[in-house]
N, C-alpha and C positions, 0 to 999 in steps of 0.2 A: 514521556512520549518517545516514539521511535524516531531514529534519525533517517535521512535518505539512504544511508548505508544499510541500515536494518531493513528498510522496506525493499530495497533492491535484492538483498540476500534472500529474504523470505519469498519475495515474488518470483525470483528465479527458481528457487526450490520448489514452489508450488507449481509453477508452470512446467517445470521439468518433469514433476511427478505426473501431472495431467497428460502431457505430451508423451511420456514413456508409456503410460497406461493405455493410451489410444493408438500407440504404434507410430507416432510422428517422429520423423528424423530430427536429430539434434542439429540445428542450423544456426548460423549467426542471426538470422531473422527471428528465430525463436527466442534466443537469449536477449537480443537487443530489444525486441518488442516487449518482452516480459519486464526488463529493467525499466523501460519508459513507462509502461502501463502501471507498474507498481508504485510509481511516484506521482501519477496524474492527479489523484485527489488533493495533493498538496499544492496544486497550481493556485489555490486560493490564497497562498502566501504572497503572490506577486504584488498585490496592491500595497502591502506593507513596505515595499521598496520605494514607494512614492509617498510614504508618510501616513498612510491609512493605519490606524492602530491594529496591531496583530490580533487582539482579542475580538475585534469587531468582524473580522473576515474569516479567521481560520476555523476549520471544523464546522462548517455550515452546510451549504448546498452540496458541495463536492464530496461530502462524507455521508450522504443520504442515499439509501437504496432506491428511494422513490425518484431521485433525480438521476442517479447513475444507471439504473436499469433502462430507462427509455433512451438514454444517450448511447448505451451499448447496442440497444436494438436498432437505433438509427444508423450507427456505424456498420453493423452487420448488413442492414438493408442497402446502404450505400455501396458496400463492397459487392453485393449481389447485383445491384442495378448497373454498376459500372463494369460489370463482367470482369472484374479483376480475378484472375485464376488463383484465388487464395483458398487454401485448405481450411475447411471449417474447424478441423482439429487444432490448427495453429491459432485460429481466432479464439477457440475455447480456452486454450492454454493462456493466451494473453488476458482474456476476461478473468480467469482465475487469479492471475497475478494482480489485476486491478482490485479484485475483491479481497485479496490477502491484505491489502493496505487497510481496509476497514477492520479486519479481524485483529491485526497487529496493533492498531490504534486503540481498539477496545482493551486489549491485553496490557497496553502500556499506559493507560490513563486510569486515574482513580480519583475519588472524592477528596482525598487528602492532599492532592498536589496543588501547590500554590500558584505557580506560574504556568505550568503545562496544561492546566484546565482539567476538566473531568469529562471523560467520555466523548462519544460522538452521537449525533442525532440521526440514528439509522432511518427513522421514518419522518424526517422533517420534510415538508412543512405541516403534515397532518398531526404529528405528535412532538411534543417538546422534550420528552424523556431522553436523556443522554445515557448511552450504554457504556459501561465500564466494569472493571473488576475491583474488588476491595483492596487487593494487594498487587499493584501494577509491576510489570517487569520494566527494568531500565528507567525508573522515574527521573534519574538525574540528567538524561539527555534533553537539553532545553536550548533553544536557539534565540532566546530573548536577549535584549540589551543587558549588559552588565555581567554576563556570564563569561569568565575568562576562557580564552581559546584552549588552553591546556586542559581545562576540565572537560570541555566539549570533546577534544581529541581523545582523551582517555576513555570517556564514556562511549564514544563511537567505537574505539578499539575493543572495549569490553563487549559491546553489542555484537561486533563482527566475530569475535572469538567464540561467543556463545551460540550465535545463530547459524554460522557457516556449517558446522557439523550436522545440525538438524536439517539444513537445506540439502546437504549432500545425501543424507539418508532418505529424504523424500524423493530426490531424483532417482536414487538406486531402487527404491521400492517401486516407483512408477515403471521402471524398466523391467523389473522382475515379475511384476504381476501381470 
């Protein structure tokens, strides 16, 4: 499964590409919003801090398009209703960062992973199928109990080194197109 570092790097890359393609300026709000949005689906990990088993809560509702799409719609409507002078292109870039989380989780989970689980329920609660790939990227990044910190650190560094150039290329392409 992808680490928070991987999600932020990919989310920033995707948001940067979308923003560049739409002619949006590179601002701290763009990058900060993309970083936050790219990690939002993993808020379902918070209950595990209070002893709720990880497997019971992770990758359920917050990883479903049927839940996230209405929430994004409500957020967009709230911004409009409150008349916050927010550029729709910025919000679209943030939304793309949020959705990049789901794509990366699909690419980083597979049926053979013991602790990391397999796939995400894109259409939960209507369908129980979990979407994943047969050969996941970065399967060793796992934040469950018993995994040595050094292993996690090396895995996150590897993820950062592999994903950062791709994110940079995405941002560059967004600005060139």
